C-alpha positions in Angstrom: 41.6 92.5 62.1 43.3 91.1 59.0 45.5 94.0 59.3 46.1 93.3 63.0 47.4 89.6 61.7 49.7 91.3 58.8 51.2 93.2 61.5 51.8 90.4 63.7 53.3 88.5 60.7 55.6 91.0 59.7 56.8 91.3 62.8 57.8 87.8 63.4 59.1 88.0 60.1 61.1 90.7 61.3 62.0 88.8 64.6 62.7 85.8 62.3 65.2 87.5 60.6 66.7 89.7 63.2 67.5 86.5 64.9 68.9 84.8 62.0 71.5 88.1 61.2 72.5 88.1 64.7 73.2 84.1 64.1 75.1 84.5 61.3 77.0 87.7 62.5 78.1 85.3 65.7 78.8 82.6 63.6 81.2 84.9 61.4 82.4 86.6 64.5 83.5 82.9 65.9 84.9 81.3 62.9 86.4 83.9 60.7 89.6 83.9 63.2 89.6 79.8 62.5 93.3 78.4 60.9 92.8 77.5 57.4 94.1 73.8 57.6 93.5 72.9 53.9 94.7 74.6 50.3 97.2 76.8 49.5 98.0 79.8 51.0 100.6 82.5 49.3 102.5 84.7 51.7 105.4 87.3 51.1 108.4 86.5 52.8 108.9 82.7 52.4 111.5 81.5 50.2 110.4 78.2 48.8 107.5 76.2 49.3 106.3 75.1 52.9 104.4 71.9 53.4 101.8 71.9 56.7 100.4 68.5 57.2 98.1 68.2 60.3 97.8 64.4 62.1 94.5 62.8 62.9 94.6 65.1 66.4 95.3 68.6 64.5 99.0 68.7 65.3 100.7 70.5 62.6 104.1 68.7 61.2 106.0 71.8 58.8 108.3 71.0 56.0 110.5 73.3 54.7 113.4 73.8 52.4 115.3 76.1 55.3 115.5 76.8 58.4 114.5 80.5 58.0 111.1 79.4 56.1 110.9 76.7 58.8 110.7 79.5 61.6 108.6 81.8 59.8 106.4 79.0 59.3 106.0 78.1 62.7 105.3 81.8 63.5 102.3 81.4 61.5 101.0 78.3 62.5 101.2 79.5 66.0 99.6 82.5 65.0 96.6 80.6 63.0 96.0 78.9 66.3 96.8 80.8 69.5 97.1 84.3 68.1 94.9 86.0 71.1 97.4 83.6 73.1 100.2 85.1 71.9 98.4 89.0 72.0 97.6 88.7 75.8 101.4 87.0 77.0 103.1 89.7 75.1 101.4 92.8 76.8 102.1 90.6 80.1 105.5 90.4 79.5 106.1 94.1 78.6 103.7 94.9 81.5 100.8 96.4 79.3 97.8 94.0 80.3 96.2 97.6 81.3 96.7 98.7 77.9 94.1 95.9 77.5 92.1 94.9 80.5 91.8 98.3 82.0 92.1 99.6 85.1 92.9 96.0 86.6 95.7 95.6 85.1 97.3 98.9 86.3 98.8 96.9 89.5 100.4 94.1 88.0 102.0 96.5 84.9 103.4 99.0 87.6 105.0 95.9 89.2 106.5 94.5 85.9 107.6 97.8 85.0 109.3 98.2 88.3 111.3 95.2 87.9 111.6 96.0 84.1 110.6 92.7 82.1 110.7 94.9 78.9 114.0 96.0 79.4 115.6 92.8 81.0 114.5 91.8 76.9 115.6 94.4 75.3 118.9 93.7 77.2 118.9 90.1 76.0 118.2 91.5 71.8 121.2 94.2 72.4 123.4 91.3 73.6 122.5 89.1 70.7 122.7 91.6 68.1 126.2 92.3 69.4 127.5 88.8 70.1 125.3 86.1 67.9 123.3 87.9 65.1 122.1 84.8 63.7 119.8 84.0 66.3 118.1 87.8 65.6 117.8 86.0 62.5 116.1 82.9 63.8 113.8 85.8 65.8 113.2 87.8 62.5 111.7 85.0 60.8 110.0 83.9 63.3 108.3 87.4 63.9 107.9 87.5 59.9 105.3 84.4 60.1 103.1 85.9 63.2 103.4 89.2 60.8 102.1 87.8 57.9 99.1 86.1 59.8 98.1 89.6 61.0 98.6 91.0 57.6 96.4 88.5 56.5 93.7 88.2 58.5 92.6 92.0 59.1 90.7 92.3 62.1 89.7 89.0 62.2 92.3 87.8 64.8 90.5 86.4 67.7 87.1 85.7 69.0 88.5 87.3 72.2 89.7 90.4 70.6 86.5 90.7 68.8 84.2 90.8 71.8 86.7 92.6 74.3 86.6 95.5 71.5 82.8 95.6 72.4 83.7 95.8 76.0 86.7 98.2 76.1 88.4 100.3 73.6 90.2 98.8 70.7 93.7 98.8 71.0 96.2 98.5 67.8 98.0 95.2 66.9 101.0 95.9 66.7 103.5 94.3 64.6 105.4 90.9 66.2 109.0 91.6 67.2 111.8 89.8 68.1 110.9 91.4 72.0 107.8 90.0 72.5 109.3 86.7 71.7 111.9 87.2 74.7 109.9 88.8 77.2 108.0 86.0 77.2 111.1 83.9 78.4 111.6 86.7 81.1 107.9 85.8 82.1 108.9 82.1 82.2 112.2 82.9 84.4 109.5 84.9 86.9 107.3 81.7 87.1 110.1 79.1 87.4 112.3 80.6 88.9 111.2 83.5 91.7 111.6 83.2 95.3 111.3 86.3 96.7 107.6 86.1 97.9 108.9 83.3 100.0 111.6 85.4 101.6 109.0 88.1 102.3 106.5 85.4 103.6 109.3 83.9 106.1 110.3 87.7 107.2 106.7 88.1 108.1 106.8 85.0 109.8 109.9 85.8 111.6 108.1 88.8 112.9 105.3 87.5 114.3 106.9 84.4 115.7 110.2 84.1 116.0 113.1 82.1 114.7 113.2 79.8 116.7 109.5 78.8 115.6 110.0 79.2 112.3 112.6 76.8 112.2 110.2 74.2 113.3 107.7 75.0 110.9 110.1 75.9 108.0 111.9 72.3 108.0 114.9 71.9 105.6 114.7 69.3 103.2 114.7 65.6 105.0 117.4 63.0 105.0 115.2 60.5 104.4 114.0 62.0 100.9 116.3 60.9 97.6 118.9 63.0 96.0 119.3 63.6 92.4 123.1 64.0 92.3 124.5 62.7 95.9 127.9 63.9 96.0 130.8 62.9 98.3 131.8 65.1 101.5 133.9 67.3 100.5 134.2 70.0 103.3 131.5 72.6 101.9 130.5 75.7 104.0 126.9 75.3 104.8 125.0 78.2 104.3 124.1 80.2 107.6 120.7 81.7 108.2 120.2 85.3 107.3 121.4 87.6 110.1 118.4 88.9 112.7 117.4 92.1 112.2 114.1 94.2 113.1 111.7 93.4 110.6 109.5 95.4 111.8 111.6 99.2 110.2 111.4 97.4 106.8 108.9 98.8 104.5 107.5 95.8 102.7 104.5 97.0 100.7 105.5 96.3 97.1 104.7 98.9 93.7 102.2 97.7 92.4 101.3 93.8 92.7 103.4 90.9 91.6 101.5 88.6 89.2 100.7 85.4 91.5 103.3 83.0 90.8 101.6 80.2 88.7 99.6 82.3 86.6 101.4 81.7 84.0 103.5 78.1 84.2 101.5 76.7 87.5 103.6 76.6 90.5 101.9 76.6 94.2 99.7 74.4 95.8 99.9 70.4 94.3 101.6 71.5 91.2 105.0 70.1 90.4 106.5 68.0 87.5 108.5 64.8 87.0 110.4 63.2 84.7 112.5 60.1 84.4 114.8 58.1 82.3 115.2 54.3 82.3 118.2 53.0 80.5 118.0 50.2 77.8 119.6 47.4 80.1 115.8 47.6 82.1 114.0 48.2 78.7 112.2 45.5 77.2 113.7 46.8 73.7 117.2 47.3 75.1 117.0 50.9 74.3 116.3 53.6 77.1 112.8 55.1 77.8 112.2 58.5 78.5 109.3 59.8 80.1 108.5 63.6 80.8 105.4 64.8 82.9 104.9 68.4 83.3 103.0 69.6 85.7 101.9 73.4 84.2 98.9 75.3 85.1 96.0 74.9 83.4 95.0 76.9 80.9 92.7 77.3 77.9 94.0 76.9 75.3 97.1 74.7 76.7 100.7 76.5 77.6 101.8 73.9 75.7 101.7 73.4 72.0 102.7 70.6 69.9 104.7 70.9 67.0 107.0 69.3 64.3 109.5 70.8 62.5 111.2 69.2 59.9 113.6 71.1 57.5 117.2 70.2 56.3 119.6 69.8 59.4 116.6 69.9 61.8 114.1 67.1 62.2 112.5 67.7 65.5 108.8 67.3 67.3 108.0 68.2 70.8 106.0 71.0 72.6 106.4 74.5 71.9 105.4 78.1 73.7 103.1 80.0 71.5 105.2 82.9 70.7 108.9 81.0 70.6 110.2 79.3 67.8 112.0 75.7 68.4 110.8 72.8 70.5 111.1 73.1 74.3 110.6 69.5 75.0 110.8 66.7 72.7 113.0 64.5 70.3 114.7 64.5 67.3 115.9 61.5 65.1 118.9 60.8 67.6 118.5 62.2 71.3 115.1 62.9 73.5 115.1 64.9 76.6 112.5 66.4 79.2 112.7 69.3 81.7 111.0 69.2 85.4 111.9 73.1 87.5 115.5 72.9 89.5 114.5 75.7 91.5 117.8 77.2 92.5 117.8 80.2 94.6 118.6 83.1 92.1 116.8 85.8 94.0 118.0 87.8 97.0 115.9 90.8 98.2 118.8 93.2 99.9 117.4 96.0 102.4 118.6 99.2 101.4 119.4 102.0 104.0 118.1 105.3 102.5 119.9 108.9 103.3 117.4 110.3 105.6 118.7 113.9 104.3 118.5 112.5 100.6 115.7 110.0 99.6 117.6 109.8 96.2 120.8 108.2 97.6 121.4 105.1 99.3 124.0 103.8 101.8 126.8 101.0 100.6 129.8 100.4 102.6 129.8 103.4 104.5 129.2 106.1 101.5 125.8 107.3 99.9 125.6 106.0 96.3 122.8 108.0 93.9 119.8 105.6 93.4 118.8 105.9 89.4 115.9 106.8 88.5 113.8 106.2 85.2 110.1 107.1 84.3 107.2 104.6 82.9 104.4 105.8 81.6 101.5 103.2 81.8 98.6 103.0 79.3 95.1 102.2 80.3 91.8 101.3 78.5 88.9 103.6 78.9 91.2 105.7 81.5 94.2 107.9 81.9 98.0 107.0 82.1 99.7 106.3 85.0 103.0 107.4 85.4 105.5 106.0 87.9 109.0 106.3 88.9 111.2 103.3 89.3 114.9 103.5 91.5 117.5 100.8 91.3 120.2 100.5 93.2 123.2 98.6 91.9 121.6 95.4 93.4 118.7 96.0 90.9 115.0 97.6 91.3 113.7 99.1 94.3 110.2 97.4 94.9 108.8 99.2 97.9 108.9 102.8 98.8 109.9 105.0 101.7 107.4 104.6 104.5 106.4 107.3 106.7 106.4 106.7 110.5 109.2 104.1 110.5 112.7 104.3 113.2 114.5 103.8 109.6 114.1 104.6 105.8 114.4 100.9 105.2 113.1 99.6 101.6 113.8 96.6 99.4 115.7 96.0 96.3 115.2 92.3 94.0 118.7 90.8 92.6 117.8 88.5 89.8 119.9 86.4 87.8 117.3 87.2 84.8 119.3 90.7 85.0 121.7 88.9 82.8 121.2 88.6 79.1 119.4 85.3 78.1 120.6 82.9 76.3 117.8 80.7 76.4 116.8 80.9 72.7 120.5 79.9 71.8 120.3 76.7 73.6 117.0 75.8 72.7 118.0 76.0 69.0 121.4 74.0 69.5 119.4 71.2 71.1 116.8 71.3 68.8 119.6 70.1 66.5 121.6 67.7 68.9 122.9 64.4 67.5 124.9 63.0 70.8 125.9 63.7 74.4 128.1 66.1 73.8 126.4 68.5 71.5 123.1 68.3 74.4 125.4 69.0 77.4 127.1 72.0 74.8 123.3 73.5 74.1 122.5 73.6 77.6 125.4 75.4 78.6 123.2 78.7 77.3 120.5 77.6 79.0 120.5 80.4 82.0 117.5 81.2 83.4 115.1 79.7 84.8 117.5 76.6 85.7 115.6 73.1 84.6 116.2 69.3 85.4 116.9 67.8 82.2 117.0 64.2 81.0 118.3 62.6 78.4 118.1 59.3 76.1 120.1 58.8 72.8 119.8 56.2 70.6 123.2 55.2 71.1 122.0 53.9 74.7 123.2 56.4 76.8 120.7 58.2 79.5 121.7 61.3 81.2 120.8 64.1 83.8 122.0 68.1 83.7 120.8 70.8 85.6 121.1 74.2 83.9 120.8 78.1 85.0 123.1 80.4 86.2 123.0 79.7 90.2 124.5 83.3 92.3 128.1 82.8 94.5 127.3 84.8 97.4 130.3 86.5 99.1 128.7 85.3 102.5 126.6 82.1 102.2 123.9 82.5 103.4 120.2 80.5 103.3 118.6 82.7 101.0 115.3 82.7 102.9 115.6 86.2 104.7 116.2 89.4 103.0 120.0 90.7 103.8 121.5 93.6 104.6 122.5 95.5 101.4 124.7 98.2 103.0 127.0 96.4 104.1 128.9 94.0 101.2 128.9 91.0 103.4 126.0 89.4 101.1 127.1 90.6 97.1 127.2 87.8 94.6 130.5 87.7 92.9 129.7 85.2 90.5 127.7 82.5 89.3 128.5 78.6 89.7 130.5 77.1 86.6 128.3 75.4 84.3 131.0 72.1 84.5 130.8 72.2 88.1 126.6 72.0 88.0 125.3 68.8 89.1 125.5 66.0 86.2 125.1 62.2 85.6 125.9 59.8 82.9 124.6 56.1 82.7 124.5 56.3 86.3 125.0 52.5 87.7 121.4 52.5 88.9 120.4 52.5 85.2 117.5 55.0 85.7 117.0 58.8 86.7 114.5 60.4 88.1 113.7 64.4 89.0 110.7 65.9 90.3 111.7 69.1 91.8 113.3 67.3 95.1 116.9 68.2 96.4 119.6 68.2 93.2 122.5 67.8 95.6 122.9 67.2 99.4 125.1 69.3 101.8 128.1 68.3 100.3 127.8 70.0 97.5 130.5 73.0 97.3 128.0 75.5 96.3 124.5 76.6 97.6 122.1 75.4 95.7 118.8 76.1 97.5 117.1 75.4 100.8 113.0 75.1 99.7 113.2 72.1 97.5 110.0 70.3 96.9 109.1 67.9 99.6 110.5 64.7 98.1 107.5 62.5 98.0 107.0 62.3 94.5 111.0 61.9 93.7 110.6 58.8 96.0 107.4 57.4 94.7 108.6 57.2 91.3 111.8 55.7 92.3 109.8 53.3 94.4 107.9 52.1 91.6 110.8 51.6 89.4 112.8 49.9 91.9 109.8 47.5 92.2 109.5 46.8 88.8 113.2 45.9 88.2 112.8 43.7 91.8 109.7 42.1 89.8 110.6 41.1 86.1 113.7 43.3 85.7 112.4 45.4 83.4 110.3 48.6 83.0 108.1 48.9 80.1 106.3 51.2 78.2 103.3 50.4 80.0 105.1 50.6 83.1 105.9 54.0 82.4 102.1 54.6 81.7 101.5 53.5 84.9 104.0 55.2 86.9 102.6 58.6 85.3 98.9 57.9 86.2 100.0 56.7 89.9 98.2 59.3 92.7 99.6 57.8 95.8 100.3 60.1 98.7 102.7 59.4 100.8 100.9 62.3 103.5 98.2 59.6 103.4 100.9 56.8 104.6 101.8 58.6 107.4 98.7 59.5 108.7 96.2 57.0 108.1 97.7 54.8 110.2 97.5 56.9 113.1 93.6 56.3 112.9 94.1 52.6 113.6 92.6 51.3 116.7 91.0 55.1 117.4 87.1 54.7 117.6 84.4 57.3 118.5 81.0 57.4 120.2 80.0 59.8 117.4 78.6 57.9 114.9 79.4 60.2 112.2 83.0 60.2 112.9 82.9 56.5 113.4 81.5 56.2 109.6 84.5 58.5 108.7 87.2 56.3 110.1 85.6 53.3 108.7 85.7 55.0 105.5 89.9 54.5 105.3 90.0 50.7 106.4 91.7 49.0 103.5 92.3 52.1 101.2 95.4 52.2 99.0 96.6 55.7 99.7 95.7 56.5 96.0 94.1 59.7 95.3 91.4 58.8 92.9 88.4 60.8 91.4 86.4 58.3 92.4 87.6 57.9 95.8 85.5 58.3 99.2 88.5 58.0 101.4 90.5 60.2 98.7 88.1 62.8 99.2 87.4 62.8 102.9 91.5 62.8 103.7 92.0 65.6 101.1 89.4 67.7 103.3 90.7 66.2 106.5 94.0 67.4 106.2 92.7 71.0 105.2 91.2 71.0 108.7 94.0 69.3 110.4 97.3 71.5 109.5 95.1 74.7 111.4 94.2 72.9 114.0 97.6 71.7 115.2 99.5 75.6 114.5 96.9 78.1 114.6 96.8 78.1 118.8 100.5 78.3 118.9 101.0 80.8 115.4 97.8 82.8 115.9 95.2 83.3 112.9 97.4 85.9 111.7 100.5 83.5 111.1 98.4 80.6 110.8 96.9 81.8 107.8 100.2 82.6 106.0 102.0 79.4 107.1 99.4 77.2 105.6 100.0 78.7 102.2 103.5 76.9 101.5 102.4 73.0 100.7 105.9 71.3 100.4 106.9 73.0 103.8 103.7 72.2 105.3 104.4 68.1 104.3 107.7 68.0 105.8 106.4 69.4 108.8 103.2 67.2 109.1 105.5 63.7 107.8 107.6 65.1 111.1 104.3 65.3 113.3 103.1 62.0 112.7 106.2 60.6 114.0 105.7 62.6 117.3 102.3 61.6 118.1 102.4 62.9 121.8 104.6 65.9 120.5 103.7 69.7 121.5 102.6 70.5 118.6 99.2 68.2 119.1 98.4 70.4 122.6 96.0 72.8 122.0 97.3 75.7 124.3 94.3 77.3 124.5 92.9 74.6 126.6 94.9 74.9 130.0 93.1 71.9 131.7 94.0 69.4 129.3 97.1 68.4 127.5 95.8 66.9 123.9 97.4 64.3 121.9 97.6 63.2 118.5 94.4 61.2 118.8 92.2 64.3 120.3 92.9 66.8 117.6 92.2 63.7 115.0 89.2 63.1 116.1 88.3 66.8 116.4 89.0 67.7 112.7 87.2 64.7 111.4 84.3 66.1 113.5 85.4 69.2 111.4 85.7 67.2 107.7 82.2 65.8 108.4 80.7 68.9 108.9 82.0 70.1 105.8 81.4 67.9 103.8 77.3 67.5 104.9 77.2 71.6 104.5 79.0 71.5 100.9 77.8 67.8 99.4 75.0 66.6 101.5 74.9 63.0 103.2 76.2 61.3 100.2 79.1 62.2 98.6 82.3 61.9 96.7 85.1 63.8 95.7 84.6 67.1 94.9 86.2 67.3 91.2 82.6 66.4 89.2 82.9 62.7 90.3 79.7 61.3 92.6 80.5 58.5 95.2 77.5 55.9 95.4 78.6 55.1 99.0 76.6 56.8 101.7 79.0 58.7 104.6 76.2 58.5 107.1 
């Protein structure tokens, strides 16, 4: 039996050795790409010594003797910490995700290649090379730093890359180029300035419901919410609705699938950014205070990358994007700035009429114009290449194909301000160096897409607001929420709003400025900016809290700003919870739900039972109000837009006997708000019992010790 024990011991030793080897392999796989944060690294391409100090939070501060070395080092450090993020982002920006993920990436690549994000980026590169080569030098220095990291690491670039090579075929890690940086700006433009999806949604709803119903459920910005830059009445021409068309004749099936808005930066239900600035006359120190709270999508790692850049003539700290030189949001020794998304309407869908005798022509002002075509080849990891034909009119790329069986051959073409060469990099570099308001204002004149709300403060005591971005001037003013005929020539873009006429404020008399994606201007502004602003609740709440502080001790401190940033007051709750007052139910569980709201402060805190109850109730309430009138298909489409829902629901809260509360499927009864409220509270209780049991808290990992039942 000794031989059996020897075999077992030998097998055990082999298992231990194999396990240890596997553990060492996995450990090396994970740790090999970790950044070197101590010691000395010698790199070819630097002109002088660069010092990188990481603080206790791991944030790098880069000290260089020249801007070229500074941007080189920023590229190296970005790649050290975020190479996988940069690698994937550059594939997104060029419509090449299928080269990494295989077949699942084909559809989005088809859309990106059709719109031409990579061509947009190349147009910008060509523009800089011809008109401002000094910014090409910035891009090349940054690229050289990224490539120094790639050359140093060999195959140990990221654990993601190593693992995906085991699951898919390896792909070539190409040198970083200026185009990779610029196309990330195009992704940013798509994510923060696109609204063609809204046009398609409203088009579908209009076809299903008619214009009058859509006008009710898609209300404009409310008059009782703030405007960032109120304008005096000046005889502006209000935009008119787009013309009524037979929408069913238009093919809305897109070529490929557009990446979901918010996939990169965060846009959708519950997403929004806030910033505000307080003049020194209202602060304890006598100097301005600026707060920026950009709510971008949650990713791991974060979209933002905090960094300090220090060189002769440049001393700035703030937040950057991996893959892009400079600081996007931050401060230097003279000024500070913060951004929120402005959201002007910078995209129009044009309905193009295709020549029935020649599918390569489209009609414009009574003549047949030739369609421009090009071929795109999508390489697919583990699969065969996919070739697509991209077609363009003078408006832009055609997003849909001719559909068999329609009375007319009508397709959709996209016009977008991003098709112009972008000068955002130029704006960032100049902004980082700006020392006063005049230089700040001048730098933002180059910020073309996406349009942003900038708030500003400086050491001289000034505060300011500046809107940025190319905003189209339309030959026939329309509200931009529906596709328009492309063949008539009536809806052409004739130019862009001059920068000096864009909304701005400097040292306003109230001593503060607030932006939260809400309306920048009112209807008196001479140019059409947008119809679909955020609902104004966040802007109103920040304004209310600042006003409350000023009415109290007369100042707004840094601690007050922290409290404003962490506030979660829900105006929709303030509209609807009062409707519950006096309601009672013979259903003990519904009554228990009603009782939870008594004394609630309308704060949506993680540990709050009424907050959880309210949010799930709202999830049931809106479909119960609209589904009977709209039908299931239209209702499902409608509930996808949070800001419009909120404006509509705020209005309904003031009309407890309004027609929308009635369930049209119950012919023997006319329901009021009370009936629908009690019904949906019952549905809400059932939801919690099914999903979290009789004892529940909010659904984000919190746990309440208070039972519902």
